[in-house]
N, C-alpha and C positions, 0 to 999 in steps of 0.2 A: 599635371595640368588641372585635374579635377580639384586637388587640394588647394591650389591657388585661387580658383574661382570661389570655392567655399570660404576661404579665408578672406577674400576681398568682400564678399557679400556680408559676412559676419562683421567685418570691420566697418563697412558702410552703415550697417544697421545700428551698430553701437555708437558711432559718431553722430548719426542723425538723431538718435535718441537722447544724446547728451545735449545737443544744441537746439532741441525743439523748444519752442516757447512754452512757458508754464501757463496754465489757465489762470485767468485773472478773476479775483473775487469781486462780486458785485453786491453792493449793499442795497437793502430794501428800505424804503421810506418807513420810519417808525409809525407814522400816522396810518399807513396802509396795514401794518402789522396789528395795530390797535383795533382797527375796524374788522379785520378778518379773523382775529383770535377767537371771539365768541362763536362764530360760525364753524370754525375748525374744531372747537371743543364739542359742539353739538354733533358734528359729523363723527368725531372720534367716539363719543358715547354711543352713537347709533351703531357703529361698526364693531364695537368691542366684542359682542358675543360671537360674531362671525370670525374675527381675528383669533380669538381663543380657540374656537372650534377648528380653525385651520391649523393652528400650532399643535393642537392635540392630535389631529389626523396626521400631520407631518411627523410628529414624534413616533406615532405608531408605525408609520411607513419606514422610518429610519430603523426602528427596532426589528421590523420584519426583514429589511435588507441586511442588517447585521447578522441575524440568525441564519439567513440563506448563505451569506458569505462564510460563516463559521461551518456550515454543513458541508462545504467543499472539502474541509479537512477530514471528512468521513472516508474519503477515498484511500488515503494512505493508511488510516486506521483499519479499514476493511482488508487491505492487502496484508497488513501485519496479522490480523486475525485469521486470514485464510492460510497464511504460510506457517507462522509459529504456533497458532492455535489449532492447527489441523489435527494433531494427535489428541487434543483435549476436546474435540467436537466443536470447534469454532468456525467451521466452514460456512454453515448456514447464516450465522450472524454476520460473518465477514462479507459474504455475497450481498446480504441485505444492506450493509453499510456502504458497500461500493455502489450499489444501485441508487441509494439515497444521495450519496455524494455526487454521482453522475448527473442526477436530476437537479442538483443545487444551482449550477450556473444558469439554467433556464429559469428557475424560480427567482434567482437574483435579478435576472434581466427583466422578468415580469414586474417585480416589485420596484425596480428602478424606473421602468416606463410608467408605472401607475403612481409614482411618488407625487408628481404635480397634481394629479387628480385627487389624491388623498389630502393634499394641502388645501384644496378648495372645499374640503369638508364632505366630499362624496364618499360614503363608506362602501368600498367595493371589496 
């Protein structure tokens, strides 16, 4: 019974998506474009430093998120160090890697939440 309901909903969603009307393109008057182009260029020149600063902040935020995501892999590496490296004195570094890898998801969450703030150029 449950499978038939899901199948019916999926089929209905698919059919409705196929027959939905496509959005229509609307042209803008060339005279309007000619009048507004100089104003748009002045606004773009004014906003350029802020846009570049936002892109740079966003790139830094993405790099921090990537490093935090990579640090999650410290958990299995720490387990390997604790087990296989125990005779060689790898217990302390293994525990340190497990702790750092355990904190990495929270660091990733923080950097993900702060990403929009960094894109606006606020250095946090």
